[in-house]
FIVO-298776 format. One record per atom (N, C-alpha, C): x, y, z; residue in one letter. Coordinates in steps of 0.1 Angstrom, whole numbers, padded with zeros to 4 digits, always signed. Layout:
<pts>
XYZA...
</pts>
This chain:
<pts>
+0089+0169-0202M+0084+0158-0195M+0068+0158-0196M+0062+0147-0198D+0048+0146-0197D+0044+0146-0183D+0030+0146-0180S+0026+0147-0166S+0029+0135-0158S+0029+0123-0164A+0033+0111-0157A+0048+0111-0154A+0056+0115-0163T+0071+0115-0161T+0075+0125-0151T+0067+0136-0149K+0071+0147-0140K+0068+0143-0126K+0061+0132-0123K+0058+0127-0110K+0068+0117-0106K+0073+0117-0093V+0081+0107-0088V+0076+0103-0074V+0075+0091-0071G+0071+0086-0058G+0084+0084-0050G+0082+0086-0037L+0094+0084-0028L+0088+0078-0015L+0094+0067-0011I+0091+0060+0002I+0103+0060+0011I+0102+0068+0022G+0113+0069+0031G+0119+0083+0030G+0117+0091+0041V+0122+0105+0041V+0130+0108+0054V+0140+0099+0056G+0150+0101+0066G+0160+0111+0061G+0173+0109+0065L+0183+0119+0062L+0185+0120+0046L+0187+0108+0040V+0189+0108+0026V+0176+0111+0018V+0165+0105+0023G+0152+0107+0016G+0148+0122+0016G+0150+0129+0027T+0147+0143+0027T+0156+0151+0017T+0169+0147+0016A+0177+0153+0006A+0172+0150-0008A+0167+0138-0010L+0161+0135-0023L+0149+0143-0027L+0140+0146-0017V+0129+0155-0019V+0134+0168-0024V+0144+0174-0018K+0149+0187-0023K+0154+0186-0037K+0162+0175-0040R+0167+0174-0054R+0156+0172-0064R+0146+0164-0061F+0135+0161-0071F+0127+0174-0073F+0123+0181-0062T+0115+0193-0064T+0123+0204-0071T+0135+0206-0067D+0143+0216-0074D+0145+0213-0089D+0144+0201-0093A+0145+0197-0107A+0132+0198-0114A+0122+0201-0107G+0109+0203-0114G+0099+0191-0113G+0103+0181-0105F+0094+0170-0104F+0084+0172-0093F+0072+0166-0094T+0062+0166-0084T+0066+0153-0075T+0069+0155-0063C+0073+0144-0054C+0062+0140-0045C+0058+0128-0046I+0047+0122-0038I+0053+0112-0029I+0051+0113-0015G+0059+0104-0007G+0052+0099+0006G+0058+0089+0012Y+0053+0083+0024Y+0064+0079+0033Y+0062+0080+0046D+0071+0075+0056D+0063+0071+0068D+0067+0061+0076I+0060+0057+0087I+0061+0067+0099I+0070+0076+0098D+0072+0087+0108D+0064+0099+0104D+0053+0103+0110P+0046+0115+0106P+0055+0128+0108P+0064+0128+0117G+0073+0139+0119G+0082+0141+0107G+0087+0130+0102A+0096+0131+0090A+0088+0136+0078A+0076+0131+0077L+0067+0136+0066L+0065+0151+0067L+0062+0156+0079S+0059+0170+0081S+0071+0178+0077S+0083+0174+0081R+0095+0181+0077R+0098+0181+0062R+0095+0170+0056A+0097+0169+0041A+0087+0178+0033A+0075+0179+0039E+0065+0188+0033E+0069+0202+0031E+0078+0207+0040F+0083+0220+0039F+0092+0222+0026F+0097+0210+0022L+0106+0210+0010L+0098+0208-0003L+0085+0206-0002G+0076+0204-0013G+0071+0190-0015G+0073+0181-0006L+0067+0168-0007L+0052+0168-0006L+0045+0161-0014Q+0031+0159-0013Q+0029+0145-0006Q+0026+0145+0007S+0025+0133+0014S+0012+0125+0012S+0013+0112+0013V+0001+0104+0013V+0002+0094+0024V-0009+0085+0026D-0010+0077+0038D-0005+0063+0037D+0000+0059+0026S+0005+0045+0025S+0014+0044+0012S+0022+0033+0012P+0030+0030+0000P+0021+0028-0012P+0009+0021-0010A+0000+0018-0021A-0005+0031-0027A-0007+0042-0019E-0011+0055-0025E+0000+0061-0033E+0013+0059-0029V+0024+0063-0037V+0023+0056-0051V+0021+0043-0051G+0021+0036-0063G+0009+0039-0072G-0002+0044-0066S-0014+0049-0074S-0011+0062-0081S-0002+0070-0075E+0000+0083-0080E+0012+0084-0090E+0022+0076-0088A+0035+0077-0096A+0038+0064-0103A+0044+0065-0115R+0048+0053-0122R+0063+0050-0120R+0070+0059-0114R+0084+0057-0110R+0085+0060-0095R+0090+0050-0088I+0091+0051-0073I+0105+0049-0068I+0109+0057-0060V+0123+0056-0053V+0121+0052-0039V+0129+0042-0034L+0129+0038-0021L+0142+0043-0014L+0140+0048-0002S+0152+0052+0006S+0149+0048+0021S+0152+0036+0024L+0148+0029+0036L+0160+0023+0044L+0158+0020+0057P+0169+0016+0065P+0175+0002+0061P+0166-0008+0057N+0172-0021+0054N+0161-0029+0046N+0165-0041+0043S+0156-0050+0034S+0143-0053+0040S+0142-0054+0053D+0129-0056+0060D+0119-0045+0056D+0124-0032+0057F+0115-0021+0054F+0112-0021+0039F+0121-0024+0031V+0119-0025+0016V+0108-0035+0013V+0109-0047+0018E+0099-0057+0015E+0085-0053+0021E+0085-0047+0033E+0072-0043+0039E+0066-0032+0030E+0074-0022+0026A+0069-0012+0017A+0063-0016+0004A+0070-0026-0002V+0066-0031-0015V+0055-0042-0014V+0056-0051-0005E+0048-0063-0005E+0039-0065+0008E+0041-0056+0017G+0033-0057+0030G+0019-0052+0028G+0011-0051+0038P-0003-0046+0038P-0002-0031+0033P-0011-0028+0024S-0010-0014+0017S+0003-0011+0011S+0009-0022+0005G+0022-0020-0001G+0021-0016-0015G+0033-0012-0021L+0034-0008-0035L+0028-0018-0045L+0031-0031-0042A+0028-0041-0052A+0013-0042-0055A+0004-0037-0046S-0010-0037-0048S-0015-0027-0058S-0006-0017-0061T-0010-0006-0071T-0001-0004-0082T+0011-0011-0082L+0020-0009-0093L+0014-0016-0106L+0018-0011-0117R+0013-0016-0130R+0025-0021-0138R+0022-0029-0148A+0032-0033-0157A+0039-0021-0164A+0052-0021-0164G+0060-0010-0170G+0064+0000-0160G+0059-0001-0148D+0064+0008-0137D+0079+0004-0133D+0085+0013-0126I+0099+0010-0122I+0101+0014-0107I+0107+0006-0100V+0111+0008-0086V+0126+0010-0085V+0131+0021-0080I+0145+0024-0078I+0148+0024-0064I+0156+0014-0059D+0158+0012-0045D+0172+0017-0042D+0173+0028-0034T+0186+0033-0030T+0191+0028-0017T+0183+0019-0011T+0186+0014+0002T+0199+0005+0002T+0207+0005+0012T+0218-0004+0014T+0212-0017+0019T+0209-0026+0009S+0201-0038+0012S+0209-0051+0012S+0203-0062+0017D+0209-0075+0015D+0209-0078+0000D+0220-0081-0006P+0220-0083-0021P+0211-0095-0025P+0211-0106-0018E+0202-0117-0022E+0188-0113-0021E+0184-0107-0011R+0170-0103-0010R+0166-0092-0020R+0175-0084-0024S+0173-0074-0035S+0171-0082-0048S+0179-0092-0051M+0177-0099-0063M+0164-0107-0063M+0160-0112-0052E+0147-0120-0051E+0135-0111-0053E+0136-0099-0047L+0125-0089-0049L+0124-0085-0064L+0136-0082-0070A+0136-0079-0084A+0129-0090-0092A+0132-0102-0089S+0126-0113-0096S+0111-0114-0095S+0106-0112-0082R+0092-0112-0080R+0085-0101-0087R+0091-0089-0087L+0084-0078-0094L+0085-0080-0109L+0096-0086-0114G+0097-0089-0128G+0086-0098-0133G+0081-0107-0125Q+0070-0115-0129Q+0057-0108-0132Q+0057-0095-0126Q+0045-0086-0129Q+0049-0076-0140Q+0061-0078-0146N+0066-0068-0156N+0068-0055-0150N+0073-0055-0138I+0077-0042-0131I+0092-0042-0130I+0098-0031-0135D+0113-0030-0135D+0118-0027-0121D+0130-0031-0118F+0136-0029-0105F+0151-0026-0106F+0155-0015-0100L+0170-0012-0099L+0174-0011-0085L+0185-0018-0082D+0192-0015-0069D+0202-0004-0072D+0199+0008-0068A+0207+0020-0072A+0213+0026-0059A+0223+0019-0054T+0228+0023-0041T+0237+0036-0042T+0237+0043-0031I+0243+0057-0031I+0256+0057-0023I+0267+0062-0029L+0279+0065-0022L+0279+0080-0019L+0278+0083-0006G+0278+0097-0003G+0268+0100+0009G+0271+0110+0016S+0263+0114+0028S+0250+0121+0023S+0241+0123+0032S+0229+0130+0029S+0232+0145+0024S+0243+0150+0029K+0248+0163+0025K+0252+0163+0010K+0259+0153+0006M+0263+0151-0008M+0251+0149-0017M+0242+0141-0012V+0229+0139-0020V+0222+0153-0022V+0222+0161-0011A+0215+0173-0012A+0221+0183-0022A+0234+0182-0025I+0240+0191-0034I+0243+0184-0048I+0238+0172-0049G+0239+0165-0062G+0253+0159-0065G+0261+0156-0055T+0275+0151-0058T+0277+0137-0054T+0267+0129-0051S+0269+0115-0047S+0272+0107-0060S+0276+0095-0057L+0279+0085-0067L+0269+0074-0066L+0264+0068-0077V+0254+0058-0077V+0259+0045-0084V+0257+0034-0077M+0261+0021-0083M+0248+0013-0086M+0245+0010-0099V+0232+0005-0102V+0233-0010-0107V+0224-0018-0101G+0222-0031-0106G+0209-0033-0113G+0210-0038-0125G+0198-0039-0133G+0201-0040-0148G+0191-0039-0157Q+0194-0039-0171Q+0196-0025-0176Q+0204-0024-0186A+0207-0011-0192A+0195-0003-0196A+0185-0009-0202E+0173-0002-0206E+0165+0003-0194E+0166-0005-0183Q+0159+0000-0171Q+0165+0012-0165Q+0178+0012-0166I+0185+0024-0161I+0181+0036-0169I+0180+0035-0182D+0176+0046-0190D+0162+0052-0186D+0153+0043-0181K+0140+0047-0176K+0141+0056-0164K+0151+0055-0156G+0153+0062-0144G+0165+0072-0143G+0172+0073-0155R+0184+0080-0154R+0182+0095-0151R+0171+0101-0156D+0169+0115-0152D+0167+0117-0137D+0161+0108-0131L+0159+0109-0116L+0173+0107-0109L+0181+0097-0113L+0194+0095-0107L+0203+0107-0109L+0202+0114-0120E+0210+0125-0123E+0207+0137-0115E+0195+0138-0109T+0192+0149-0100T+0201+0149-0087T+0205+0138-0083F+0213+0137-0070F+0227+0131-0072F+0230+0127-0084S+0243+0120-0086S+0250+0126-0098S+0263+0129-0097N+0271+0133-0109N+0280+0122-0114N+0277+0109-0109S+0286+0098-0113S+0277+0085-0112S+0272+0080-0123I+0264+0068-0123I+0271+0056-0129I+0272+0045-0122H+0279+0034-0127H+0270+0021-0127H+0269+0016-0139H+0262+0003-0141H+0271-0008-0138H+0269-0015-0126V+0278-0025-0122V+0274-0040-0124V+0262-0041-0131G+0258-0055-0135G+0243-0057-0133G+0239-0069-0132P+0225-0072-0131P+0220-0070-0117P+0207-0072-0114N+0201-0069-0101N+0209-0076-0090N+0211-0069-0079G+0219-0074-0068G+0233-0068-0068G+0239-0065-0080K+0253-0061-0080K+0255-0047-0075K+0244-0038-0076G+0245-0025-0070G+0246-0026-0055G+0238-0035-0049A+0238-0037-0035A+0252-0043-0030A+0257-0053-0038E+0270-0058-0035E+0281-0048-0036E+0281-0040-0046A+0292-0030-0048A+0291-0020-0036A+0279-0016-0032K+0278-0007-0021K+0284-0012-0008K+0282-0025-0006L+0288-0031+0006L+0303-0031+0006L+0309-0034-0006I+0323-0034-0007I+0329-0020-0005I+0322-0011-0011V+0327+0003-0010V+0326+0008+0005V+0315+0004+0011N+0313+0008+0025N+0323+0001+0034N+0328-0011+0031L+0338-0018+0038L+0351-0009+0038L+0355-0005+0026V+0367+0003+0025V+0365+0017+0031V+0354+0023+0029L+0352+0037+0034L+0351+0037+0049L+0344+0027+0055G+0343+0026+0069G+0356+0024+0076G+0364+0016+0070L+0378+0013+0076L+0387+0025+0074L+0385+0033+0064N+0392+0046+0063N+0388+0055+0074N+0375+0056+0078R+0371+0064+0089R+0377+0058+0102R+0377+0045+0104L+0382+0039+0116L+0397+0042+0118L+0405+0040+0107V+0419+0042+0109V+0422+0057+0111V+0414+0066+0106L+0416+0080+0109L+0413+0083+0124L+0402+0076+0128A+0398+0078+0142A+0409+0073+0152A+0415+0061+0148E+0426+0056+0156E+0438+0065+0157E+0442+0071+0145G+0453+0080+0145G+0450+0092+0153G+0438+0098+0152L+0435+0110+0159L+0434+0107+0174L+0429+0096+0177L+0428+0092+0192L+0442+0091+0198L+0451+0084+0191L+0465+0083+0196L+0471+0097+0197L+0468+0106+0187G+0473+0120+0188G+0468+0127+0200G+0455+0125+0203K+0449+0131+0214K+0456+0127+0227K+0458+0114+0228K+0464+0108+0240K+0478+0113+0242K+0485+0115+0231A+0499+0120+0231A+0500+0135+0233A+0489+0142+0232G+0490+0156+0233G+0493+0164+0221G+0492+0158+0209V+0495+0164+0196V+0483+0173+0193V+0485+0185+0188N+0474+0193+0183N+0467+0187+0172N+0454+0184+0174L+0446+0176+0164L+0444+0183+0151L+0441+0196+0152G+0439+0204+0140G+0452+0203+0131G+0463+0205+0137T+0476+0205+0130T+0478+0191+0124T+0476+0180+0133L+0478+0167+0129L+0469+0163+0117L+0456+0168+0117L+0448+0165+0106L+0453+0172+0093L+0458+0184+0094G+0464+0190+0082G+0476+0183+0077G+0484+0177+0085V+0495+0169+0081V+0491+0157+0074V+0481+0150+0080L+0475+0138+0073L+0469+0141+0060L+0462+0152+0058K+0456+0156+0045K+0467+0159+0035K+0478+0164+0039G+0489+0168+0030G+0499+0158+0026G+0498+0146+0032G+0507+0135+0029G+0502+0123+0023G+0510+0113+0022A+0506+0100+0015A+0495+0093+0022A+0492+0096+0035A+0482+0089+0042A+0468+0094+0039A+0467+0104+0030Y+0454+0111+0027Y+0443+0102+0022Y+0431+0105+0027S+0419+0099+0021S+0408+0109+0022S+0398+0107+0014K+0386+0116+0014K+0379+0116+0027K+0380+0105+0035A+0374+0105+0048A+0379+0116+0057A+0392+0121+0055M+0397+0132+0062M+0390+0145+0059M+0386+0147+0047D+0379+0159+0043D+0365+0158+0048D+0358+0147+0048Q+0344+0145+0051Q+0342+0144+0066Q+0351+0138+0073K+0349+0134+0087K+0360+0139+0097K+0371+0144+0092G+0382+0148+0100G+0378+0159+0110G+0373+0170+0105N+0369+0181+0115N+0358+0177+0124N+0349+0168+0119K+0338+0164+0128K+0344+0156+0140K+0355+0147+0137M+0361+0140+0148M+0369+0149+0157M+0376+0159+0151V+0385+0167+0159V+0376+0176+0169V+0365+0181+0164H+0356+0190+0172H+0345+0183+0178H+0344+0169+0177E+0334+0161+0182E+0320+0167+0178E+0319+0170+0166D+0306+0175+0160D+0300+0163+0153D+0290+0157+0160F+0285+0144+0155F+0270+0146+0151F+0267+0158+0146E+0254+0160+0140E+0253+0151+0128E+0243+0143+0127P+0243+0132+0117P+0241+0136+0103P+0250+0131+0095E+0249+0131+0080E+0246+0116+0075E+0251+0107+0083A+0249+0093+0081A+0252+0086+0095A+0243+0078+0100R+0243+0074+0114R+0252+0062+0117R+0258+0063+0129L+0267+0052+0133L+0260+0038+0133L+0248+0038+0139A+0241+0025+0139A+0238+0020+0125A+0236+0029+0116Q+0233+0024+0102Q+0246+0017+0096Q+0257+0023+0100H+0269+0016+0094H+0272+0003+0101H+0268+0002+0114L+0269-0011+0120L+0261-0022+0113L+0249-0018+0109K+0240-0026+0101K+0247-0030+0088K+0253-0020+0081D+0260-0023+0069D+0272-0033+0071D+0279-0031+0082V+0290-0041+0084V+0285-0055+0087V+0274-0056+0093G+0268-0069+0094G+0265-0075+0081G+0260-0068+0071L+0257-0073+0058L+0271-0076+0051L+0281-0068+0053I+0294-0071+0047I+0299-0084+0052I+0298-0087+0065L+0303-0099+0071L+0295-0111+0065L+0281-0109+0063D+0273-0119+0057D+0278-0122+0043D+0281-0112+0036M+0286-0113+0022M+0299-0121+0022M+0308-0118+0031G+0320-0125+0032G+0318-0140+0035G+0309-0143+0044M+0306-0157+0046M+0300-0164+0034M+0291-0158+0027K+0285-0163+0015K+0296-0167+0004K+0307-0159+0004H+0317-0161-0006H+0330-0168+0000H+0328-0173+0012D+0338-0181+0019D+0351-0172+0020D+0349-0160+0024T+0360-0150+0026T+0360-0144+0040T+0371-0147+0047K+0372-0141+0061K+0375-0126+0060K+0368-0119+0068L+0370-0104+0068L+0374-0100+0083L+0386-0103+0087P+0390-0101+0101P+0389-0086+0106P+0393-0077+0097I+0393-0063+0101I+0379-0058+0102I+0370-0063+0093S+0356-0059+0094S+0349-0065+0107S+0354-0077+0111S+0348-0083+0123S+0352-0074+0135S+0364-0069+0136L+0368-0060+0146L+0361-0047+0145L+0359-0042+0133H+0351-0030+0131H+0337-0031+0137H+0331-0042+0135A+0317-0045+0140A+0317-0044+0155A+0327-0050+0161D+0328-0049+0176D+0330-0035+0181D+0338-0027+0174I+0340-0013+0178I+0327-0005+0176I+0321-0007+0165L+0308+0001+0163L+0298-0003+0173L+0297-0016+0176R+0287-0021+0186R+0290-0014+0200R+0303-0012+0203A+0306-0005+0216A+0301+0009+0215A+0302+0015+0204G+0297+0029+0202G+0282+0030+0204G+0275+0020+0198V+0260+0020+0199V+0256+0018+0213V+0263+0009+0220E+0260+0006+0234E+0263+0018+0243E+0272+0027+0239A+0276+0039+0247A+0267+0050+0243A+0257+0048+0234G+0247+0059+0231G+0250+0067+0219G+0259+0063+0210Y+0263+0071+0199Y+0256+0066+0186Y+0247+0057+0187G+0241+0050+0175G+0234+0060+0166G+0228+0070+0171E+0220+0080+0163E+0229+0092+0159E+0241+0092+0163Q+0251+0103+0159Q+0257+0099+0146Q+0264+0109+0140D+0271+0107+0128D+0281+0096+0128D+0284+0090+0117N+0293+0079+0117N+0308+0083+0120N+0310+0096+0121S+0323+0101+0125S+0325+0098+0140S+0314+0095+0147A+0315+0092+0162A+0322+0078+0164A+0326+0072+0153V+0334+0060+0154V+0347+0063+0163V+0351+0075+0164I+0362+0079+0173I+0358+0077+0187I+0346+0080+0191K+0341+0078+0204K+0339+0063+0207K+0334+0056+0196A+0332+0042+0197A+0345+0035+0200A+0356+0039+0193L+0369+0033+0195L+0374+0036+0209L+0372+0048+0214E+0376+0052+0227E+0369+0043+0238E+0356+0041+0236H+0349+0032+0246H+0354+0018+0244H+0357+0013+0232Y+0361+0000+0230Y+0375-0003+0237Y+0384+0006+0235V+0398+0003+0241V+0398+0005+0256V+0388+0012+0261A+0387+0015+0276A+0381+0003+0284A+0376-0007+0276R+0369-0018+0283R+0379-0026+0291R
</pts>
């Protein structure tokens, strides 16, 4: 790698962003980053991040920039707001957005950047921050094939499965569909375990039975023990999934498709956030459900 290729910019060092810092630095990249939270930056510096004071400074230092942000509002602010990336990006640069964003806004941003000959990928991640940290996440990419090639080495540092799902916006859409199914897998597991708890069934034994039979899903491996032991140390936060379900419902409305189970899911997640579980792991959906049914 030449000196320019060895640098990667990163905006957003929350749970996933911090895992990305580790993957990039372990792979030999110089990682230059920014976050609005000074505490998050300080923690990431221990993993090798070289922090700067604004998104614009990230754009000055790196020709390839990765975004890992909470939602489309933060993405647009980082790129086009005061001291945003757009003020320092150059023709030929590439922005790789791993945020679970609004697909329409993602497409519109890609179009605006394209007018400046700046490449954009919506490269959404399937997997927790823990999976990102060990390089076993899956990535769904929206954009042109040649643009993906410009960022493939970066994607390969944290993903062992990269899927080109279509033009800009399709990565964001695919992520929402996957999150719909994955979130409902967690919810149905929570409902089963909650019923088992109320009935006095040993939850550890019940989880083993569920894993060994036709009802099995990977959600049981990833979240089952966390639910059983009420270990809600966050790998992906409950409030973030509520945001995602809102985007899922918006996508359903856009395509004139009713999503009744996701509507109920949103109500249950909202109950969990109101009960104080928003910053806990999304396995706390079992507590959200418990609060919802107790109303």
